[in-house]
C-alpha positions in Angstrom: -0.1 0.0 0.1 1.3 3.4 -1.0 1.4 6.2 1.6 -0.3 9.3 0.9 1.6 12.5 1.7 0.1 15.0 4.0 -1.1 18.0 2.0 -4.0 19.7 0.4 -6.0 17.9 -2.4 -8.8 18.0 -5.0 -10.7 14.8 -4.5 -12.6 13.5 -7.5 -14.7 10.4 -8.3 -13.4 8.3 -11.3 -17.0 8.1 -12.5 -17.5 9.4 -16.1 -13.8 9.1 -16.8 -12.7 11.0 -13.8 -11.9 14.7 -13.0 -15.5 15.7 -13.5 -17.1 15.4 -10.2 -15.3 16.6 -7.0 -16.0 16.1 -3.3 -17.2 19.1 -1.2 -19.6 20.4 1.5 -22.4 22.9 0.6 -21.9 24.9 3.8 -20.0 25.1 7.1 -22.8 23.7 9.1 -22.3 20.5 11.1 -23.9 17.4 9.6 -23.7 18.8 6.2 -23.9 16.2 3.6 -20.8 15.3 1.6 -21.6 15.4 -2.1 -20.1 15.3 -5.7 -20.3 18.5 -7.8 -18.9 19.9 -11.0 -15.3 21.2 -10.5 -14.9 24.9 -9.4 -11.3 24.9 -8.0 -12.6 27.0 -5.0 -11.6 26.1 -1.6 -14.8 24.3 -0.9 -13.4 21.6 -3.2 -10.0 21.5 -1.3 -9.1 19.1 1.4 -6.5 19.3 4.0 -5.5 15.6 4.4 -3.2 14.5 7.4 -2.0 11.2 8.5 -2.8 10.0 12.1 -0.6 8.0 14.4 -1.2 4.7 12.6 -0.2 4.4 9.0 -2.8 4.7 6.3 -5.3 6.3 8.7 -6.1 10.0 7.7 -8.3 12.8 8.6 -10.0 15.0 5.8 -10.9 18.8 6.6 -12.5 21.0 4.2 -10.3 24.0 3.5 -13.1 26.5 3.3 -15.4 25.4 6.0 -12.8 23.9 8.2 -15.1 20.9 9.0 -14.0 17.2 8.9 -15.6 14.3 7.1 -17.3 11.8 9.3 -20.5 9.8 9.2 -24.2 9.9 10.5 -24.8 7.1 12.9 -25.9 4.2 12.9 -22.8 2.8 11.2 -24.3 0.6 8.5 -24.6 0.2 4.8 -26.2 3.3 3.4 -25.0 5.7 6.2 -24.4 9.1 4.9 -21.1 10.7 5.0 -21.3 14.2 6.5 -19.4 17.1 8.1 -18.3 17.5 11.8 -16.2 19.9 13.8 -14.4 16.8 15.3 -11.7 15.0 13.2 -12.3 11.4 12.3 -9.8 8.9 11.1 -10.3 7.1 7.7 -8.5 4.2 6.2 -6.9 5.0 2.8 -5.7 2.3 0.4 -4.2 2.9 -3.1 -5.1 0.8 -6.1 -4.6 0.8 -9.8 -7.9 2.7 -10.3 -7.3 5.4 -7.5 -7.8 5.4 -3.8 -10.4 3.6 -1.7 -11.5 5.3 1.6 -13.3 3.4 4.3 -13.9 3.2 8.1 -11.0 0.6 8.5 -8.9 -1.8 6.5 -11.7 -4.6 6.5 -13.4 -2.7 3.6 -16.7 -3.4 5.2 -17.8 0.1 4.5 -16.3 2.5 2.1 -17.0 6.0 0.4 -19.6 5.3 -2.3 -21.2 7.7 -4.8 -24.9 6.8 -4.2 -26.3 4.8 -7.0 -23.2 5.7 -9.2 -25.1 8.8 -10.2 -23.2 11.3 -12.3 -25.2 14.3 -11.1 -24.3 17.3 -9.1 -25.3 17.0 -5.4 -25.3 13.2 -5.3 -24.8 12.0 -1.7 -21.7 10.1 -0.5 -22.7 7.0 1.5 -20.9 4.2 3.2 -21.3 0.9 1.5 -19.5 -2.5 1.5 -16.6 -2.6 -1.0 -17.9 -3.9 -4.5 -15.0 -3.2 -6.8 -17.1 -0.6 -8.8 -16.2 2.8 -10.2 -18.2 4.7 -7.7 -15.9 3.6 -4.9 -12.6 4.9 -6.3 -11.2 8.5 -5.8 -8.4 10.5 -7.3 -6.4 12.9 -5.0 -4.6 15.5 -7.0 -2.4 18.1 -4.9 -3.4 21.7 -5.0 -0.6 23.8 -6.3 2.0 24.6 -3.7 1.4 21.8 -1.4 3.2 18.4 -1.0 2.6 15.9 -3.8 0.6 12.8 -3.5 2.3 9.5 -4.0 -0.6 8.4 -6.3 0.2 7.9 -9.9 -2.5 10.4 -11.0 -1.7 13.5 -12.6 -1.9 16.8 -10.9 -5.0 18.9 -11.5 -4.5 21.1 -14.7 -6.8 23.8 -13.1 -5.0 27.1 -12.0 -5.4 27.7 -8.3 -3.6 30.0 -5.8 -0.8 28.5 -3.9 -1.8 27.2 -0.4 0.4 26.4 2.7 0.6 22.9 4.1 -2.2 22.1 6.7 -1.9 22.9 10.3 -1.7 20.0 12.8 -4.9 18.5 13.8 -6.0 16.2 16.4 -5.8 12.5 15.4 -8.2 11.5 18.2 -11.3 9.6 16.9 -14.6 11.6 16.5 -17.4 11.1 18.8 -19.7 9.5 16.4 -19.3 5.6 16.7 -16.5 3.4 17.8 -15.6 1.2 14.9 -12.2 -0.4 14.6 -10.6 2.8 13.4 -11.7 4.7 16.5 -10.6 1.8 18.7 -7.0 2.0 17.2 -6.9 5.8 17.9 -8.0 5.2 21.5 -5.6 2.3 22.0 -2.7 4.6 21.0 -3.9 7.2 23.4 -3.8 4.7 26.2 -0.3 3.7 25.4 -0.7 0.4 23.5 2.5 -0.2 21.6 2.5 0.8 17.9 4.2 -2.6 16.8 1.3 -4.5 18.3 -1.3 -2.4 16.5 0.5 -2.6 13.3 0.4 -6.5 13.5 -3.3 -6.3 14.1 -3.8 -4.0 11.2 -1.8 -6.1 8.7 -3.6 -9.3 9.8 -7.1 -7.7 9.2 -6.1 -6.1 5.9 -4.7 -9.3 4.6 -8.1 -11.1 4.7 -10.2 -8.2 3.5 -11.7 -8.0 0.0 -9.9 -4.8 -0.4 -6.5 -6.5 0.0 -7.4 -8.8 -2.8 -8.1 -5.8 -5.0 -5.4 -3.3 -4.5 -3.9 -4.2 -7.9 -7.4 -4.6 -9.7 -9.5 -2.4 -12.0 -13.3 -2.0 -11.6 -15.2 -3.9 -14.2 -17.5 -1.8 -16.5 -20.0 -4.5 -16.4 -20.1 -4.8 -12.6 -23.1 -3.7 -10.7 -22.8 -0.5 -8.8 -23.7 -1.1 -5.2 -26.1 1.4 -3.5 -28.7 1.8 -0.9 -31.6 4.2 -1.8 -31.6 7.2 0.4 -35.1 8.4 1.5 
């Protein structure tokens, strides 16, 4: 798994050939839905990405609104991905088709463009990893910030230079206690890093995501979703 460098990024879905629909919040309110929208290049489409204590776990903070990506309980298939004032750790894995971002290394729930819709304002939900295009993301560094280790090209849009993100708390958010949260808590309680790394590797090894880090989503595969009422 390639590490992702700390920095400021544009995050786009690979749907429709990629670099068409970008992640953003519509406002600075808490519990604001995370959606995809046509690219603007503004700070609402820019994300400060910073690693936590444990490798491959990151926080995502919107540069304009200074709110973090989290989820709306209960933690289950179809749960909405939303904003919060509290940071939350997400597990990030690189694959040939882009990055997969989920609650932990098991790939039980990952960021998913609902119904694979290529429309502005489509919600991002959590859904079990299905190897489909609506689960893969490109992270392109904003000009003037550290480069991603992704093989994807830097965005060609012109933007003003931004400084590297300031330090953020790597503690888990208050919504839910999945494995990612428990790891953060364990570190805070003094559990040894080598012990945690062994646990992470063991779990990732058996996950469907581990079997797919070198794969490409099939155009004929069905896009998984849960209808949002």
